[in-house]
C-alpha positions as CSV (number, residue, x, y, z in Angstrom):
1,M,-11.8,-5.6,-1.7
2,P,-13.1,-8.4,0.5
3,S,-16.5,-9.9,-0.2
4,D,-17.2,-10.0,3.6
5,P,-17.6,-6.4,4.9
6,A,-16.2,-7.4,8.3
7,Q,-12.9,-8.5,6.8
8,L,-10.1,-6.0,6.4
9,P,-8.9,-5.3,2.8
10,A,-5.7,-6.8,1.7
11,L,-3.4,-6.8,-1.4
12,L,-3.2,-9.9,-3.5
13,G,0.4,-10.9,-3.6
14,A,2.1,-14.3,-4.0
15,K,4.4,-16.6,-2.0
16,C,6.8,-19.1,-3.4
17,R,6.1,-22.5,-2.0
18,D,9.8,-23.5,-2.6
19,C,11.8,-20.6,-1.0
20,G,9.1,-18.6,0.8
21,T,9.7,-15.3,-1.1
22,V,6.6,-13.0,-1.0
23,V,6.0,-10.5,-3.8
24,F,3.6,-7.8,-4.8
25,P,2.1,-7.7,-7.4
26,K,1.8,-11.4,-7.9
27,M,3.8,-13.0,-10.6
28,P,4.2,-16.5,-12.1
29,V,7.9,-16.9,-11.6
30,C,9.7,-16.5,-8.2
31,P,12.2,-13.6,-8.5
32,S,14.5,-15.2,-5.9
33,C,14.8,-18.9,-6.8
34,R,13.4,-18.4,-10.4
35,H,11.2,-21.5,-10.2
36,N,8.1,-21.3,-12.4
37,G,4.7,-22.4,-11.2
38,T,5.6,-22.2,-7.5
39,M,3.9,-18.9,-6.7
40,Q,0.7,-19.2,-4.7
41,D,-1.8,-16.4,-4.2
42,K,-1.5,-14.8,-0.7
43,E,-3.3,-11.9,0.9
44,I,-0.7,-9.4,2.2
45,G,-0.2,-5.8,3.1
46,R,-2.8,-5.1,5.8
47,K,0.1,-3.6,7.8
48,G,3.6,-2.3,7.2
49,R,6.1,0.3,8.2
50,L,6.9,3.5,6.4
51,Y,10.3,3.1,4.8
52,S,10.6,6.6,3.2
53,H,8.3,9.3,1.9
54,T,8.2,12.6,0.0
55,I,5.8,15.3,-0.8
56,A,5.0,15.6,-4.5
57,R,4.5,19.3,-5.3
58,F,3.5,18.9,-8.9
59,A,0.8,16.5,-10.1
60,P,0.1,14.6,-13.3
61,K,-3.4,15.0,-14.9
62,G,-6.0,13.5,-12.7
63,F,-4.2,14.3,-9.4
64,K,-4.0,17.4,-7.2
65,A,-0.7,18.5,-5.6
66,P,0.6,18.4,-3.0
67,F,0.3,14.7,-2.1
68,F,2.5,12.1,-0.3
69,Q,4.3,9.3,-2.1
70,A,5.9,6.6,-0.1
71,F,7.6,3.2,0.1
72,I,6.1,0.8,2.6
73,D,7.8,-2.3,4.0
74,L,5.0,-4.8,4.3
75,D,5.0,-7.1,7.3
76,E,5.2,-10.1,4.9
77,G,8.5,-8.8,3.4
78,P,8.1,-6.9,0.2
79,R,8.7,-3.1,-0.1
80,I,6.1,-1.5,-2.2
81,F,5.3,2.0,-3.6
82,S,2.1,3.6,-2.4
83,L,0.3,6.9,-2.1
84,I,-0.8,8.0,1.4
85,G,-4.5,8.2,2.2
86,A,-6.5,11.4,2.2
87,Q,-7.0,11.4,5.9
88,C,-3.4,12.3,6.3
89,P,-2.8,16.1,5.9
90,V,0.1,16.8,3.5
91,E,2.4,18.6,5.8
92,H,6.0,18.1,7.0
93,G,6.2,16.1,10.2
94,V,2.9,14.3,9.8
95,L,4.7,11.1,8.7
96,E,7.9,9.7,10.2
97,D,10.0,7.0,8.5
98,G,9.6,3.7,10.5
99,M,6.1,4.4,11.7
100,E,3.5,1.7,11.5
101,M,1.0,2.0,8.6
102,R,-2.2,0.3,7.7
103,L,-3.9,-0.3,4.3
104,V,-6.9,1.7,3.2
105,I,-8.9,1.6,0.0
106,E,-10.1,4.9,-1.4
107,P,-10.4,6.9,-4.6
108,L,-7.1,7.2,-6.5
109,A,-7.4,11.0,-6.4
110,D,-10.0,13.6,-5.6
111,T,-10.5,14.8,-9.2
112,L,-13.1,14.3,-11.8
113,E,-10.8,12.0,-13.8
114,S,-9.9,9.7,-10.9
115,K,-12.6,9.9,-8.3
116,D,-14.3,6.7,-9.4
117,I,-11.1,4.6,-9.6
118,L,-10.3,2.9,-6.3
119,S,-6.7,2.2,-5.2
120,Y,-4.8,0.9,-2.2
121,K,-3.1,3.6,0.0
122,Y,-1.6,3.6,3.5
123,V,-2.2,5.8,6.5
124,P,-0.6,5.8,10.0
125,A,-1.8,2.8,11.9
126,K,-3.9,4.4,14.6
127,G,-7.6,3.9,15.4
128,E,-10.5,5.7,13.8
129,N,-10.5,8.1,16.7
130,G,-6.9,9.1,16.1
131,H,-5.4,7.0,19.0
132,A,-3.0,4.2,18.6
């Protein structure tokens, strides 16, 4: 979470200063060129595109089914796993692979076990009023 409320949240990844590979989560060794000590912290993930998604119909403890699970291709390069934010109704046709997505920070799940744990999630990249 940013310390400045006016700044949008971001994920903390890393970028290799030798080959330019961007990763999330951050790691000390570049997975591409395998150089150690070349990874520098980088804010990433404010936007991306939905690569694929599914509806989970069964939930582990601390979650309520159904919920969306997705892979997001971040603008900076990495493909990451993410849940979809609560503002997105869990119905077929709500999400389309390839659509633009934006990062949100919200409770991991709406259950007693998880309501106080914040996590990153993605939602369709449209304005607060529902327009692109």
